[in-house]
N, C-alpha and C positions, 0 to 999 in steps of 0.2 A: 504493500500500500504506500509505503514511504517513497518507493521508486516512482509509482504512478503519480503521486503528488508532485514530485520533483519535475517529472516530465511535463505535467500539466502546467506547472508554474513557468517552466521555460517556454512552453508554447504561448502562454499568456503574454509573457514579456516580449516574445517575438512579434506577436500580433500588435501589441502596443507600439513597438518600434516601427512596424510597417505602417500602421495607421498615422503615426506622427510624421513619418517621411512623406507619405502620400498627401498629407494635409499641407505641409510646407512646400512641397515641390510644385512648380507651375504645371498647369495642364497644357500650356502652349510652349512649344520649343522654338526658339529663335537663335540661330547661330549666324554670325557675320565675321568674316576675316578678310583682310586686305593686304596687298603688297603693291609697291610701285616698281614697275619694270622699265628699264631703260631701252625702250623700243616703242615704235608707233603701234597703234591699235591694229592696223591692217596686217602686221606681222604676227601679232598674238592671236588674232581672231580665228584663223584656221585651226589652231590647236585647241580652241575652246568650243567651237561649234561641232567638231567631229567627235563622235562617241568613241571611235577607234583611237584617235589621237589622245583622248583623255586617259586611256589605259596606260599610256607612257608616263604621265605625270601625276596620276592619282595614287596617293599613298595607300589607299584601300586596296587597289588592284595589286600593288607591289607586295603588300603584307599577306594577302590571301593567295598563297601559291597553289592552292587546289582549285582555284576559280576557273571555270570555263565560260566564255562569253560568245554570244552570237549576235551579229548585227542584222536586224530585220528592217527592210526598206532601204531607201537611199540615204546613206550616212551624210550628216551635215544638213539635212532638210527637215522641215516640220513633219512629224509623224514617224520618223525613224526611231527605232528602239534598240537598246542594248539589253539583251536578256541574259542573265547570269545564273550560274548554279555553283554552290560552294557548300561543302559540309561544314566548314569552319564559320562561314559568314552568313549562311542561309541563301535562299533563292529570291530572285526578284527581277525587276526590269526598270529601265530609265527611258522615258520617252521625251523627245524634243517637242515642246508645246508651242514655242514662238521664237522667232529669230529677228533681231534688228541688226543688220550688217554692221560690223565693227563696233557695236555698242552693247548688245545684250543677247544672252541665250537663256531661255526659261525651260526647265524640264520638270517632269513629274516622276517621282520615285515611288515605286510600288513594291513593298516588301511582303513576302509570303508570311502570313501569320501576324503581321504588324500593321500599324496605320501608315497611310500614304504620307508623302512629304513633297513640298514644292521647293525647288532649288533654282537659283539664278546665278549666272556669272555676268558681272557688269563691268564694262570698260569705260574709263573716263580719262580724257587728256588732262595732264597736270604738268607742272614744272618738273623736269627730270624724266619725263616719259609718259607712261600710262598707268593709272591706278586700276588694279584689278580687284574687284570685290566679289566674294563668293558667299552666298546666303543660303540658309536652309530654314524652312518653317514647317512645323507639324503640330498636330493637336491630338490629345488622347485623354481618356478618362482615368480617374483614380482607381486602383493603385498602380496602373501601368505607367504612370507619369514619373515614378521614382527615378528611373535612369536619367530624366531630364536634369536632375541635380548635378550630374557628373558630365553633362554634355560638353563642357569646355575642355575637359581632360580627355574626352574621347573624340567626338566629331570635330571639336574646335582644334585640337592638336593635329588631327589628320588633315584638316583644311590648311592649317599653317604650313605643314610639311609639303603638301601638294603644291601650294602656291610657290613655295621655294623651288621645287623641281621645275615648275612652269617657267619661273624666272631664269633658272640656269639654262633650260633648253632654248628659250627665246633669245636671251642676250648672247648666248654662245652660238646658236644656230643662225647666224646672219644670212638672210636671203636677199637675192637681188641679181643683177646682171653680172656675168663673169668679168666684164670689163672693170667693174668697181672693186675687184678683189683686193688690190693693193691698199685701197682706202679702208676697206673693212679690216684687213690685217692690222693696220695702224691703230684701229679702234680697239683691237683685242691684243695688247702686248703680251698677255699671259700665254698666247698660243705661239708655238714654235713649230712651223711646218718645214719638213725637210724631205728631199728625195735621197733615199739611203739604199745600201745593200744589206738586205736581211740575211744574216748568217743562218745556215740550215740548223734545225733543232729537232730533237726527238723528245716526245712528251709521253708521260703516263697520264691517262685521261679518262674521264667519264663523259661519254657522248650520248646525247638523247634527242629525240624529236618530241615536241611538246606544243601545247597551246601557248600563244604569246603571253597570256596573263600569268602563266606559270614561270615564264622565263625570268621575271624580275627577281624571284627568290631562289632561282636555280643555283647560283654560285654560293649563296649563303648557306644552303643546305648541303651541297655536294663537296665543296672545297674542304671542309673539316674531315669528311670521310676519306678523301684522297690523301690528305696529310697524314691521317692515321695509318694508312698503308705504308707510307714512308717510314714512320716511327716504328711500326711493328717489325719491319725488315732492316731497320737501322741503315736505310739508304739515304745518302745525302742528295738533296735536290741540286740541280745545276743552274738555277736561275729563279726568277720571280714567277709566281702563279699567273696564269693567263686564262682568259675566256676566248674561245674560238667560235666565231659566228659563221656558220655555213649557210644558213637560210634565215631570213627575217621577212616573212610575207605578211604585210599589214592588211592586204585585201582579204586574205583568207584567215588571218589570225594565227598562223602557224610559224614555228621557229625550230631550228635545229642548232644546238649549241654543244660545246664541250668545255668543261673546266679541266685545265691541264697544268701540269708542273714539269719543267724540263728535267730530263734524265741523261745520264752519260750514254746509255744505249737502250735497246729494247728491253722493257720490263713488263713481266706478266704478273698482274695482281689477281687475276681471276676473271670469271665470265662477265662480271659487271663493269670491268675496266678494259681499256684498249690502249694500244701503243700507236701514237700518231707521229709521223715524220713529215716535217715541212722542209722542202729543199731551199737552198740559197736562191734568192731572187731579188729583183728590184721592187722597191716599195715606197709609198708616200707615208711618212711617219709624222704624227703630231704629238707633242707633249701637252697633255691636258691636265689642269688642276681643278679638282672638284669631286663631288660625290660620285662613286662608281655607278650609281643609278642614273646619272645625267650625262653619260658619255655620248648620247645621241647628238649633242651639240657639236662634239668633235667630228662625228661621222658626217654631219651636214657640211661642216666647213671643209673637210677633206674632199668631199664630192664636188664642191664648188671649185676647189683648187684643181682637181683632176679635169673637170669640165673645161676650165680656162686653158688647159694645156693639151687637151685632146687625148688624155690618158684613159685607158679602160681598166676596170677593176676585175681581179681574179680572186674568187673566194679561197679560203675563209678570211674574214677580218680578224685580226689579232689585237686583243686588249691586254697589255702587260701591266700588271698592278705593281708598280715600283714601291709605293709607300704601304707599309703595314699599318692598317687601322688600329691595331692593338698598341702600337708604339706612338701613333700620332692621332689624337682624338678629334682634331679639327678637320672635317671633310674638305674644307677649302684648300688645305695643304696636301691633299692626296694627289700624287702624281701618277697618271696613267699614260703609257705610251701606246698610241693607237696606230696600227699598221694596216694599210690597204695595199695589197700586192697588185702590181701592174703588169700588163702584157709587154 
């Protein structure tokens, strides 16, 4: 009986806590985060109106490595939908409801088993570039409103990180005519583009085909497993870890990647691993400083460089991670060498 009374008392206390939290929590959720990007609105807007492009700068897509997404309709137009499935994050869809060119995109978020939400990305010209504001509004009844108390630590933090990725991608991925490349390079002194001779290397690797949404978390999950194989066999790596990009099909949402570590020779770690040999060849190489998740900016810049010189790319793309994030906590100081092989 004493045990039953204790359990009953604990349940009562729990109910009181839930009731209090439900009472003090708002029934309406409103989240708003902003950043200023040093770029005109017409450069930012294509990344905002496209549901597929949003996957590249959305923290939510990057975090949920089990998410699969399908675009229904014509992407970047009213009525287009991104339908997602995820064990970790649940299922749902995002539909474009209204578009004001270079100014605003309104979407409706529908979550399986939860209330809908309205979201907008708003662009406004300001001194220093374009102010990008991302808003979210939703309403629910008590006690389902309790998570609203922590929205700034969840949704708000995710929005802030996402806008940071958008800023990196847009300010780094300068677009325009090839003839203006030298001027663009002068605007980006942190970029060092060179035509180099890539020395042949052999890698121990994990190579997989996947949905693009899974690609953002691929290196975070697979690199520690690869390093563990080196430690088990007491093998010394012969260079920095790399990501090899064999395919990145944004239209179909598919990717084929490898996380790889240079070795002295061919190394067999088992059926889940492979040995990859890249021969010596000509390449365009850029030294890029920033978060590993934002290297698309470097890719865009290299493509512009190659276009200006009539160079053709041969897969794979190699991203060599020179800076160890465990030793340097500031992502702005992470150096990645990005190689595009040329014919």
